[in-house]
PDB file of the backbone (N, CA, C, O) and the ligand in Angstrom, with CONECT records:
HET     ZN  A 101       1
ATOM      1  N   UNK A   1     123.664  95.070 102.160  1.00  0.00           N
ATOM      2  CA  UNK A   1     122.508  95.988 102.052  1.00  0.00           C
ATOM      3  C   UNK A   1     122.182  96.188 100.611  1.00  0.00           C
ATOM      4  O   UNK A   1     123.073  96.375  99.783  1.00  0.00           O
ATOM      5  N   UNK A   2     120.908  96.150 100.299  1.00  0.00           N
ATOM      6  CA  UNK A   2     120.434  96.361  98.920  1.00  0.00           C
ATOM      7  C   UNK A   2     119.967  97.781  98.732  1.00  0.00           C
ATOM      8  O   UNK A   2     119.484  98.402  99.678  1.00  0.00           O
ATOM      9  N   UNK A   3     120.099  98.313  97.524  1.00  0.00           N
ATOM     10  CA  UNK A   3     119.622  99.642  97.281  1.00  0.00           C
ATOM     11  C   UNK A   3     118.796  99.662  95.984  1.00  0.00           C
ATOM     12  O   UNK A   3     119.016  98.875  95.063  1.00  0.00           O
ATOM     13  N   UNK A   4     117.862 100.575  95.958  1.00  0.00           N
ATOM     14  CA  UNK A   4     117.053 100.765  94.768  1.00  0.00           C
ATOM     15  C   UNK A   4     116.786 102.292  94.647  1.00  0.00           C
ATOM     16  O   UNK A   4     116.803 103.036  95.627  1.00  0.00           O
ATOM     17  N   UNK A   5     116.544 102.697  93.410  1.00  0.00           N
ATOM     18  CA  UNK A   5     116.303 104.096  93.205  1.00  0.00           C
ATOM     19  C   UNK A   5     114.883 104.496  93.455  1.00  0.00           C
ATOM     20  O   UNK A   5     113.954 103.810  93.029  1.00  0.00           O
ATOM     21  N   UNK A   6     114.705 105.564  94.120  1.00  0.00           N
ATOM     22  CA  UNK A   6     113.354 106.091  94.376  1.00  0.00           C
ATOM     23  C   UNK A   6     112.809 106.705  93.050  1.00  0.00           C
ATOM     24  O   UNK A   6     113.452 107.567  92.452  1.00  0.00           O
ATOM     25  N   UNK A   7     111.614 106.243  92.608  1.00  0.00           N
ATOM     26  CA  UNK A   7     111.097 106.754  91.321  1.00  0.00           C
ATOM     27  C   UNK A   7     110.657 108.185  91.426  1.00  0.00           C
ATOM     28  O   UNK A   7     110.463 108.846  90.405  1.00  0.00           O
ATOM     29  N   UNK A   8     110.493 108.683  92.625  1.00  0.00           N
ATOM     30  CA  UNK A   8     110.064 110.070  92.793  1.00  0.00           C
ATOM     31  C   UNK A   8     111.139 111.059  92.787  1.00  0.00           C
ATOM     32  O   UNK A   8     111.031 112.056  92.072  1.00  0.00           O
ATOM     33  N   UNK A   9     112.206 110.863  93.549  1.00  0.00           N
ATOM     34  CA  UNK A   9     113.250 111.866  93.685  1.00  0.00           C
ATOM     35  C   UNK A   9     114.587 111.350  93.179  1.00  0.00           C
ATOM     36  O   UNK A   9     115.526 112.138  93.061  1.00  0.00           O
ATOM     37  N   UNK A  10     114.716 110.069  92.875  1.00  0.00           N
ATOM     38  CA  UNK A  10     115.916 109.527  92.280  1.00  0.00           C
ATOM     39  C   UNK A  10     117.028 109.194  93.222  1.00  0.00           C
ATOM     40  O   UNK A  10     118.110 108.783  92.804  1.00  0.00           O
ATOM     41  N   UNK A  11     116.768 109.370  94.500  1.00  0.00           N
ATOM     42  CA  UNK A  11     117.829 109.026  95.484  1.00  0.00           C
ATOM     43  C   UNK A  11     117.818 107.527  95.792  1.00  0.00           C
ATOM     44  O   UNK A  11     116.792 106.871  95.612  1.00  0.00           O
ATOM     45  N   UNK A  12     118.923 106.989  96.246  1.00  0.00           N
ATOM     46  CA  UNK A  12     119.070 105.574  96.526  1.00  0.00           C
ATOM     47  C   UNK A  12     118.434 105.253  97.896  1.00  0.00           C
ATOM     48  O   UNK A  12     118.764 105.877  98.905  1.00  0.00           O
ATOM     49  N   UNK A  13     117.534 104.286  97.908  1.00  0.00           N
ATOM     50  CA  UNK A  13     116.901 103.834  99.124  1.00  0.00           C
ATOM     51  C   UNK A  13     117.489 102.530  99.574  1.00  0.00           C
ATOM     52  O   UNK A  13     117.501 101.578  98.794  1.00  0.00           O
ATOM     53  N   UNK A  14     117.971 102.430 100.768  1.00  0.00           N
ATOM     54  CA  UNK A  14     118.565 101.194 101.255  1.00  0.00           C
ATOM     55  C   UNK A  14     117.498 100.304 101.838  1.00  0.00           C
ATOM     56  O   UNK A  14     116.597 100.756 102.544  1.00  0.00           O
ATOM     57  N   UNK A  15     117.620  98.996 101.522  1.00  0.00           N
ATOM     58  CA  UNK A  15     116.640  98.025 102.028  1.00  0.00           C
ATOM     59  C   UNK A  15     117.337  96.865 102.702  1.00  0.00           C
ATOM     60  O   UNK A  15     118.469  96.529 102.355  1.00  0.00           O
ATOM     61  N   UNK A  16     116.681  96.261 103.643  1.00  0.00           N
ATOM     62  CA  UNK A  16     117.261  95.168 104.397  1.00  0.00           C
ATOM     63  C   UNK A  16     117.362  93.858 103.532  1.00  0.00           C
ATOM     64  O   UNK A  16     116.735  93.753 102.478  1.00  0.00           O
ATOM     65  N   UNK A  17     118.117  92.939 103.983  1.00  0.00           N
ATOM     66  CA  UNK A  17     118.310  91.705 103.238  1.00  0.00           C
ATOM     67  C   UNK A  17     117.091  90.822 103.202  1.00  0.00           C
ATOM     68  O   UNK A  17     117.006  89.931 102.358  1.00  0.00           O
ATOM     69  N   UNK A  18     116.144  91.040 104.090  1.00  0.00           N
ATOM     70  CA  UNK A  18     114.904  90.207 104.105  1.00  0.00           C
ATOM     71  C   UNK A  18     113.763  90.946 103.490  1.00  0.00           C
ATOM     72  O   UNK A  18     112.615  90.680 103.845  1.00  0.00           O
ATOM     73  N   UNK A  19     114.017  91.900 102.547  1.00  0.00           N
ATOM     74  CA  UNK A  19     112.975  92.610 101.851  1.00  0.00           C
ATOM     75  C   UNK A  19     112.191  91.676 100.960  1.00  0.00           C
ATOM     76  O   UNK A  19     112.782  90.842 100.274  1.00  0.00           O
ATOM     77  N   UNK A  20     110.892  91.792 100.951  1.00  0.00           N
ATOM     78  CA  UNK A  20     110.022  90.947 100.169  1.00  0.00           C
ATOM     79  C   UNK A  20     109.310  91.770  99.027  1.00  0.00           C
ATOM     80  O   UNK A  20     109.191  92.994  99.068  1.00  0.00           O
ATOM     81  N   UNK A  21     108.868  91.003  98.046  1.00  0.00           N
ATOM     82  CA  UNK A  21     108.065  91.584  96.964  1.00  0.00           C
ATOM     83  C   UNK A  21     106.763  92.208  97.613  1.00  0.00           C
ATOM     84  O   UNK A  21     106.113  91.582  98.449  1.00  0.00           O
ATOM     85  N   UNK A  22     106.438  93.406  97.207  1.00  0.00           N
ATOM     86  CA  UNK A  22     105.232  94.030  97.688  1.00  0.00           C
ATOM     87  C   UNK A  22     105.392  94.739  99.023  1.00  0.00           C
ATOM     88  O   UNK A  22     104.448  95.339  99.536  1.00  0.00           O
ATOM     89  N   UNK A  23     106.582  94.665  99.573  1.00  0.00           N
ATOM     90  CA  UNK A  23     106.851  95.368 100.831  1.00  0.00           C
ATOM     91  C   UNK A  23     106.769  96.853 100.615  1.00  0.00           C
ATOM     92  O   UNK A  23     107.191  97.365  99.578  1.00  0.00           O
ATOM     93  N   UNK A  24     106.220  97.554 101.605  1.00  0.00           N
ATOM     94  CA  UNK A  24     106.095  98.995 101.480  1.00  0.00           C
ATOM     95  C   UNK A  24     107.081  99.712 102.375  1.00  0.00           C
ATOM     96  O   UNK A  24     107.333  99.296 103.506  1.00  0.00           O
ATOM     97  N   UNK A  25     107.632 100.785 101.863  1.00  0.00           N
ATOM     98  CA  UNK A  25     108.552 101.588 102.637  1.00  0.00           C
ATOM     99  C   UNK A  25     108.487 103.015 102.202  1.00  0.00           C
ATOM    100  O   UNK A  25     107.912 103.338 101.162  1.00  0.00           O
ATOM    101  N   UNK A  26     109.067 103.857 102.983  1.00  0.00           N
ATOM    102  CA  UNK A  26     109.008 105.303 102.739  1.00  0.00           C
ATOM    103  C   UNK A  26     110.370 105.742 102.356  1.00  0.00           C
ATOM    104  O   UNK A  26     111.345 105.391 103.020  1.00  0.00           O
ATOM    105  N   UNK A  27     110.480 106.544 101.246  1.00  0.00           N
ATOM    106  CA  UNK A  27     111.757 107.098 100.851  1.00  0.00           C
ATOM    107  C   UNK A  27     112.215 108.077 101.957  1.00  0.00           C
ATOM    108  O   UNK A  27     111.478 108.990 102.332  1.00  0.00           O
ATOM    109  N   UNK A  28     113.415 107.875 102.458  1.00  0.00           N
ATOM    110  CA  UNK A  28     113.888 108.752 103.561  1.00  0.00           C
ATOM    111  C   UNK A  28     114.145 110.187 103.078  1.00  0.00           C
ATOM    112  O   UNK A  28     114.235 111.111 103.887  1.00  0.00           O
ATOM    113  N   UNK A  29     114.260 110.362 101.791  1.00  0.00           N
ATOM    114  CA  UNK A  29     114.587 111.659 101.235  1.00  0.00           C
ATOM    115  C   UNK A  29     113.306 112.496 100.929  1.00  0.00           C
ATOM    116  O   UNK A  29     113.205 113.643 101.366  1.00  0.00           O
ATOM    117  N   UNK A  30     112.356 111.932 100.197  1.00  0.00           N
ATOM    118  CA  UNK A  30     111.188 112.700  99.790  1.00  0.00           C
ATOM    119  C   UNK A  30     109.902 112.236 100.513  1.00  0.00           C
ATOM    120  O   UNK A  30     108.828 112.815 100.352  1.00  0.00           O
ATOM    121  N   UNK A  31     110.068 111.141 101.332  1.00  0.00           N
ATOM    122  CA  UNK A  31     108.937 110.606 102.133  1.00  0.00           C
ATOM    123  C   UNK A  31     107.778 110.088 101.318  1.00  0.00           C
ATOM    124  O   UNK A  31     106.659 109.972 101.817  1.00  0.00           O
ATOM    125  N   UNK A  32     108.050 109.768 100.036  1.00  0.00           N
ATOM    126  CA  UNK A  32     107.059 109.130  99.243  1.00  0.00           C
ATOM    127  C   UNK A  32     106.876 107.660  99.677  1.00  0.00           C
ATOM    128  O   UNK A  32     107.870 106.978  99.929  1.00  0.00           O
ATOM    129  N   UNK A  33     105.666 107.171  99.766  1.00  0.00           N
ATOM    130  CA  UNK A  33     105.454 105.745 100.093  1.00  0.00           C
ATOM    131  C   UNK A  33     105.621 104.928  98.851  1.00  0.00           C
ATOM    132  O   UNK A  33     104.976 105.174  97.831  1.00  0.00           O
ATOM    133  N   UNK A  34     106.502 103.941  98.943  1.00  0.00           N
ATOM    134  CA  UNK A  34     106.879 103.112  97.810  1.00  0.00           C
ATOM    135  C   UNK A  34     106.611 101.642  98.107  1.00  0.00           C
ATOM    136  O   UNK A  34     106.443 101.248  99.261  1.00  0.00           O
ATOM    137  N   UNK A  35     106.573 100.828  97.033  1.00  0.00           N
ATOM    138  CA  UNK A  35     106.349  99.410  97.114  1.00  0.00           C
ATOM    139  C   UNK A  35     107.485  98.708  96.396  1.00  0.00           C
ATOM    140  O   UNK A  35     107.938  99.201  95.363  1.00  0.00           O
ATOM    141  N   UNK A  36     107.961  97.589  96.892  1.00  0.00           N
ATOM    142  CA  UNK A  36     108.956  96.822  96.224  1.00  0.00           C
ATOM    143  C   UNK A  36     108.279  95.997  95.122  1.00  0.00           C
ATOM    144  O   UNK A  36     107.465  95.113  95.392  1.00  0.00           O
ATOM    145  N   UNK A  37     108.645  96.316  93.860  1.00  0.00           N
ATOM    146  CA  UNK A  37     107.976  95.649  92.727  1.00  0.00           C
ATOM    147  C   UNK A  37     108.873  94.549  92.104  1.00  0.00           C
ATOM    148  O   UNK A  37     108.393  93.731  91.319  1.00  0.00           O
ATOM    149  N   UNK A  38     110.155  94.537  92.453  1.00  0.00           N
ATOM    150  CA  UNK A  38     111.020  93.480  91.929  1.00  0.00           C
ATOM    151  C   UNK A  38     112.199  93.294  92.856  1.00  0.00           C
ATOM    152  O   UNK A  38     112.591  94.241  93.537  1.00  0.00           O
ATOM    153  N   UNK A  39     112.768  92.130  92.906  1.00  0.00           N
ATOM    154  CA  UNK A  39     113.845  91.865  93.842  1.00  0.00           C
ATOM    155  C   UNK A  39     115.218  91.747  93.233  1.00  0.00           C
ATOM    156  O   UNK A  39     116.211  92.033  93.902  1.00  0.00           O
ATOM    157  N   UNK A  40     115.306  91.340  92.003  1.00  0.00           N
ATOM    158  CA  UNK A  40     116.616  91.137  91.402  1.00  0.00           C
ATOM    159  C   UNK A  40     116.722  91.603  89.987  1.00  0.00           C
ATOM    160  O   UNK A  40     116.522  90.790  89.084  1.00  0.00           O
ATOM    161  N   UNK A  41     117.024  92.862  89.717  1.00  0.00           N
ATOM    162  CA  UNK A  41     117.500  93.859  90.742  1.00  0.00           C
ATOM    163  C   UNK A  41     116.354  94.486  91.450  1.00  0.00           C
ATOM    164  O   UNK A  41     115.207  94.423  91.009  1.00  0.00           O
ATOM    165  N   UNK A  42     116.678  95.092  92.553  1.00  0.00           N
ATOM    166  CA  UNK A  42     115.582  95.808  93.321  1.00  0.00           C
ATOM    167  C   UNK A  42     114.976  96.942  92.553  1.00  0.00           C
ATOM    168  O   UNK A  42     115.664  97.743  91.919  1.00  0.00           O
ATOM    169  N   UNK A  43     113.625  96.988  92.629  1.00  0.00           N
ATOM    170  CA  UNK A  43     112.932  98.081  92.015  1.00  0.00           C
ATOM    171  C   UNK A  43     111.881  98.568  92.890  1.00  0.00           C
ATOM    172  O   UNK A  43     111.209  97.789  93.566  1.00  0.00           O
ATOM    173  N   UNK A  44     111.710  99.850  92.904  1.00  0.00           N
ATOM    174  CA  UNK A  44     110.588 100.506  93.712  1.00  0.00           C
ATOM    175  C   UNK A  44     109.682 101.258  92.788  1.00  0.00           C
ATOM    176  O   UNK A  44     110.072 101.812  91.760  1.00  0.00           O
ATOM    177  N   UNK A  45     108.385 101.240  93.239  1.00  0.00           N
ATOM    178  CA  UNK A  45     107.430 101.944  92.394  1.00  0.00           C
ATOM    179  C   UNK A  45     106.391 102.607  93.376  1.00  0.00           C
ATOM    180  O   UNK A  45     106.297 102.250  94.551  1.00  0.00           O
ATOM    181  N   UNK A  46     105.669 103.533  92.848  1.00  0.00           N
ATOM    182  CA  UNK A  46     104.641 104.165  93.668  1.00  0.00           C
ATOM    183  C   UNK A  46     103.587 103.104  93.999  1.00  0.00           C
ATOM    184  O   UNK A  46     103.406 102.135  93.261  1.00  0.00           O
ATOM    185  N   UNK A  47     102.883 103.313  95.150  1.00  0.00           N
ATOM    186  CA  UNK A  47     101.794 102.432  95.524  1.00  0.00           C
ATOM    187  C   UNK A  47     100.498 102.951  94.808  1.00  0.00           C
ATOM    188  O   UNK A  47     100.076 104.095  94.979  1.00  0.00           O
ATOM    189  N   UNK A  48      99.929 102.069  94.033  1.00  0.00           N
ATOM    190  CA  UNK A  48      98.672 102.434  93.329  1.00  0.00           C
ATOM    191  C   UNK A  48      97.498 101.968  94.157  1.00  0.00           C
ATOM    192  O   UNK A  48      97.463 100.831  94.627  1.00  0.00           O
ATOM    193  N   UNK A  49      96.524 102.871  94.334  1.00  0.00           N
ATOM    194  CA  UNK A  49      95.349 102.551  95.143  1.00  0.00           C
ATOM    195  C   UNK A  49      94.373 101.749  94.324  1.00  0.00           C
ATOM    196  O   UNK A  49      93.704 102.285  93.440  1.00  0.00           O
ATOM    197  N   UNK A  50      94.284 100.438  94.617  1.00  0.00           N
ATOM    198  CA  UNK A  50      93.429  99.563  93.809  1.00  0.00           C
ATOM    199  C   UNK A  50      91.956  99.782  94.007  1.00  0.00           C
ATOM    200  O   UNK A  50      91.151  99.242  93.249  1.00  0.00           O
ATOM    201  N   UNK A  51      91.576 100.551  94.995  1.00  0.00           N
ATOM    202  CA  UNK A  51      90.141 100.851  95.228  1.00  0.00           C
ATOM    203  C   UNK A  51      89.541 101.642  94.086  1.00  0.00           C
ATOM    204  O   UNK A  51      88.322 101.627  93.911  1.00  0.00           O
ATOM    205  N   UNK A  52      90.385 102.357  93.273  1.00  0.00           N
ATOM    206  CA  UNK A  52      89.881 103.129  92.206  1.00  0.00           C
ATOM    207  C   UNK A  52      89.343 102.323  91.086  1.00  0.00           C
ATOM    208  O   UNK A  52      88.562 102.824  90.276  1.00  0.00           O
ATOM    209  N   UNK A  53      89.743 101.066  91.012  1.00  0.00           N
ATOM    210  CA  UNK A  53      89.336 100.196  89.916  1.00  0.00           C
ATOM    211  C   UNK A  53      88.230  99.238  90.215  1.00  0.00           C
ATOM    212  O   UNK A  53      88.054  98.244  89.511  1.00  0.00           O
ATOM    213  N   UNK A  54      87.492  99.514  91.231  1.00  0.00           N
ATOM    214  CA  UNK A  54      86.498  98.586  91.709  1.00  0.00           C
ATOM    215  C   UNK A  54      85.215  98.711  90.894  1.00  0.00           C
ATOM    216  O   UNK A  54      84.579  99.765  90.927  1.00  0.00           O
ATOM    217  N   UNK A  55      84.831  97.716  90.195  1.00  0.00           N
ATOM    218  CA  UNK A  55      83.604  97.621  89.444  1.00  0.00           C
ATOM    219  C   UNK A  55      83.311  98.838  88.547  1.00  0.00           C
ATOM    220  O   UNK A  55      82.202  99.372  88.559  1.00  0.00           O
ATOM    221  N   UNK A  56      84.282  99.250  87.800  1.00  0.00           N
ATOM    222  CA  UNK A  56      84.078 100.346  86.955  1.00  0.00           C
ATOM    223  C   UNK A  56      83.891  99.868  85.518  1.00  0.00           C
ATOM    224  O   UNK A  56      84.808  99.914  84.698  1.00  0.00           O
ATOM    225  N   UNK A  57      82.657  99.402  85.242  1.00  0.00           N
ATOM    226  CA  UNK A  57      82.360  98.915  83.901  1.00  0.00           C
ATOM    227  C   UNK A  57      81.595 100.008  83.107  1.00  0.00           C
ATOM    228  O   UNK A  57      80.372 100.116  83.205  1.00  0.00           O
ATOM    229  N   UNK A  58      82.304 100.765  82.364  1.00  0.00           N
ATOM    230  CA  UNK A  58      81.703 101.896  81.717  1.00  0.00           C
ATOM    231  C   UNK A  58      81.983 101.745  80.188  1.00  0.00           C
ATOM    232  O   UNK A  58      83.046 102.129  79.701  1.00  0.00           O
ATOM    233  N   UNK A  59      81.006 101.182  79.465  1.00  0.00           N
ATOM    234  CA  UNK A  59      81.191 101.005  78.008  1.00  0.00           C
ATOM    235  C   UNK A  59      80.294 101.891  77.228  1.00  0.00           C
ATOM    236  O   UNK A  59      79.634 101.395  76.315  1.00  0.00           O
ATOM    237  N   UNK A  60      80.206 103.171  77.503  1.00  0.00           N
ATOM    238  CA  UNK A  60      79.312 104.059  76.866  1.00  0.00           C
ATOM    239  C   UNK A  60      79.876 104.873  75.704  1.00  0.00           C
ATOM    240  O   UNK A  60      79.695 106.088  75.624  1.00  0.00           O
ATOM    241  N   UNK A  61      80.578 104.154  74.788  1.00  0.00           N
ATOM    242  CA  UNK A  61      81.206 104.949  73.742  1.00  0.00           C
ATOM    243  C   UNK A  61      80.279 105.341  72.641  1.00  0.00           C
ATOM    244  O   UNK A  61      80.691 106.016  71.698  1.00  0.00           O
TER     245      UNK A  61
HETATM  246 ZN    ZN A 101     112.442 109.717  97.103  1.00  0.00          ZN2+
END
Protein backbone atom coordinates (compact mmCIF):
# COMPACT_ATOMS: atom_id res chain seq x y z
CA UNK A 1 0.00 0.00 0.00
CA UNK A 2 1.25 3.47 -0.91
CA UNK A 3 0.73 6.53 1.19
CA UNK A 4 0.88 10.26 0.56
CA UNK A 5 0.37 13.24 2.76
CA UNK A 6 -2.84 15.22 2.46
CA UNK A 7 -1.90 18.86 1.65
CA UNK A 8 -4.90 20.08 3.57
CA UNK A 9 -4.72 18.34 6.94
CA UNK A 10 -1.34 16.58 6.80
CA UNK A 11 -2.66 13.11 7.50
CA UNK A 12 -1.44 10.10 5.50
CA UNK A 13 -3.79 8.95 2.78
CA UNK A 14 -3.50 5.34 1.65
CA UNK A 15 -3.73 4.56 -2.05
CA UNK A 16 -4.05 1.33 -3.96
CA UNK A 17 -1.20 -0.14 -6.00
CA UNK A 18 -2.99 0.67 -9.28
CA UNK A 19 -3.22 4.40 -8.55
CA UNK A 20 -2.68 6.54 -11.65
CA UNK A 21 -1.54 10.10 -12.28
CA UNK A 22 -4.48 12.48 -12.12
CA UNK A 23 -6.61 10.09 -10.15
CA UNK A 24 -8.96 11.81 -7.76
CA UNK A 25 -9.69 10.74 -4.23
CA UNK A 26 -11.05 12.10 -1.02
CA UNK A 27 -9.01 12.48 2.12
CA UNK A 28 -10.67 10.21 4.70
CA UNK A 29 -9.74 12.62 7.45
CA UNK A 30 -10.76 16.09 6.21
CA UNK A 31 -12.81 14.97 3.14
CA UNK A 32 -10.94 17.34 0.84
CA UNK A 33 -11.01 16.23 -2.80
CA UNK A 34 -7.47 15.57 -3.96
CA UNK A 35 -5.67 14.63 -7.16
CA UNK A 36 -2.61 12.42 -7.58
CA UNK A 37 0.06 14.73 -9.04
CA UNK A 38 3.07 12.41 -8.85
CA UNK A 39 3.63 8.70 -8.43
CA UNK A 40 7.20 8.21 -7.23
CA UNK A 41 7.06 9.39 -4.54
CA UNK A 42 3.31 9.75 -4.23
CA UNK A 43 2.08 13.32 -4.06
CA UNK A 44 -1.38 14.72 -3.60
CA UNK A 45 -2.60 18.19 -4.41
CA UNK A 46 -5.85 20.10 -4.43
CA UNK A 47 -7.96 19.87 -7.56
CA UNK A 48 -7.84 23.13 -9.45
CA UNK A 49 -10.90 24.07 -11.44
CA UNK A 50 -9.62 24.72 -14.96
CA UNK A 51 -12.86 26.40 -15.97
CA UNK A 52 -11.64 29.58 -14.27
CA UNK A 53 -8.91 30.05 -16.87
CA UNK A 54 -11.08 29.88 -19.94
CA UNK A 55 -10.39 32.67 -22.45
CA UNK A 56 -9.37 35.25 -19.93
CA UNK A 57 -7.29 37.59 -22.05
CA UNK A 58 -7.14 40.78 -20.07
CA UNK A 59 -4.23 43.02 -21.00
CA UNK A 60 -5.55 46.35 -19.74
CA UNK A 61 -2.56 47.61 -17.81
ZN1 LIG B 1 -6.87 15.69 4.68
